[in-house]
C-alpha positions in Angstrom: 17.4 28.9 3.1 17.0 29.1 -0.7 16.2 26.1 -2.8 15.4 26.3 -6.5 14.8 23.1 -8.5 16.2 23.2 -11.9 14.1 21.5 -14.6 14.5 22.0 -18.3 11.6 21.4 -20.8 14.2 19.8 -23.0 14.9 17.0 -20.5 12.7 14.0 -19.9 11.1 13.3 -16.6 11.7 9.8 -15.0 8.8 7.9 -13.3 10.0 9.3 -10.0 9.5 12.8 -11.3 12.9 13.7 -9.9 14.3 17.2 -10.7 17.3 17.5 -12.9 19.1 19.7 -10.4 18.8 22.0 -7.4 20.5 25.3 -6.4 20.7 25.8 -2.7 22.0 28.5 -0.4 21.9 29.6 3.2 21.9 26.4 5.2 23.8 23.5 6.6 24.2 20.2 4.7 23.6 16.8 6.3 25.1 13.8 4.5 23.6 10.4 5.3 25.3 7.1 4.7 23.5 4.5 2.7 20.3 3.4 4.5 19.2 -0.2 4.2 16.4 -2.3 5.5 18.0 -3.0 8.9 16.3 -2.7 12.2 18.2 -1.5 15.3 20.0 -4.9 15.6 21.0 -5.0 12.0 18.5 -7.6 11.1 17.1 -7.4 7.6 13.5 -6.3 7.5 11.3 -7.5 4.6 13.5 -10.2 3.1 12.5 -10.6 -0.6 10.1 -7.7 -0.4 11.4 -4.6 -2.2 8.6 -2.3 -0.9 9.1 -3.4 2.7 12.8 -2.8 2.4 12.4 0.6 0.7 10.0 1.7 3.5 12.5 0.6 6.2 15.4 2.4 4.4 13.3 5.6 4.2 12.4 5.3 7.9 16.1 4.9 8.7 16.9 8.0 6.6 14.1 9.9 8.4 15.6 9.0 11.8 19.1 10.2 10.9 17.9 13.5 9.4 15.7 14.1 12.5 18.9 14.0 14.6 20.2 16.9 12.5 17.0 18.9 12.6 16.0 17.9 9.1 13.2 15.9 7.5 12.8 14.0 4.2 11.4 17.3 2.7 14.8 18.8 3.2 16.5 16.3 0.8 18.4 18.0 -2.0 20.0 14.9 -3.5 19.0 11.2 -3.4 20.9 8.2 -4.6 19.3 4.7 -4.8 21.1 1.4 -5.4 18.9 -1.5 -6.4 19.9 -5.2 -6.9 17.4 -5.6 -9.8 15.9 -3.4 -12.5 12.5 -5.0 -11.6 12.7 -3.2 -8.3 12.7 0.3 -9.9 8.9 0.9 -10.2 8.0 -0.5 -6.8 10.8 1.7 -5.3 9.2 4.7 -7.1 5.9 4.0 -5.5 7.4 3.9 -2.0 9.5 7.0 -2.7 6.2 8.9 -3.5 4.7 7.6 -0.2 7.6 9.2 1.7 8.5 12.2 -0.4 5.0 13.1 -1.7 5.4 15.9 -4.2 9.0 16.6 -3.1 11.2 15.6 -6.1 14.8 16.2 -5.4 17.4 15.3 -8.0 18.2 11.6 -7.8 20.3 8.8 -9.3 19.3 5.2 -9.4 21.8 2.5 -10.1 21.4 -1.3 -10.5 24.3 -3.1 -8.7 25.4 -6.7 -8.5 24.9 -6.7 -4.7 24.9 -4.8 -1.5 26.7 -5.3 1.8 24.4 -8.2 2.8 22.9 -10.8 0.4 19.3 -10.3 1.5 19.4 -6.5 1.0 17.6 -5.3 -2.2 17.9 -1.5 -1.9 20.2 1.1 -0.4 19.5 4.8 -0.3 21.8 7.7 0.6 20.9 11.3 0.6 21.9 14.9 1.3 19.6 17.4 3.0 19.9 21.1 3.6 18.5 22.8 6.7 18.4 26.5 7.4 21.3 28.1 9.4 20.5 28.8 13.0 
């Protein structure tokens, strides 16, 4: 599997240190629906706590990727939806906990609301795993 991150010195780097783009080849794609801070019974974990909710969302992403033979390190595109701009930097901290130095291209959008009132963040992602 080939993966080349595309970063131009002429483009600024966001706090998340996300890459501007990625070129991939030789693998299978896994698309994951938006992960939120739900437990296995769809109860909201961490009501009012963006970091707790972000951790639960990343854990839920990790579980789905594992079913397809992937890990968070295989993410090639990440989309984050926040209900408040104030949640951006705490989300970046949690993202770094989970992704370490892996900085796939990402988009962050502030939205009026998510599928449930108590949810503060939703994360969807695409991963690529080697063929075989």
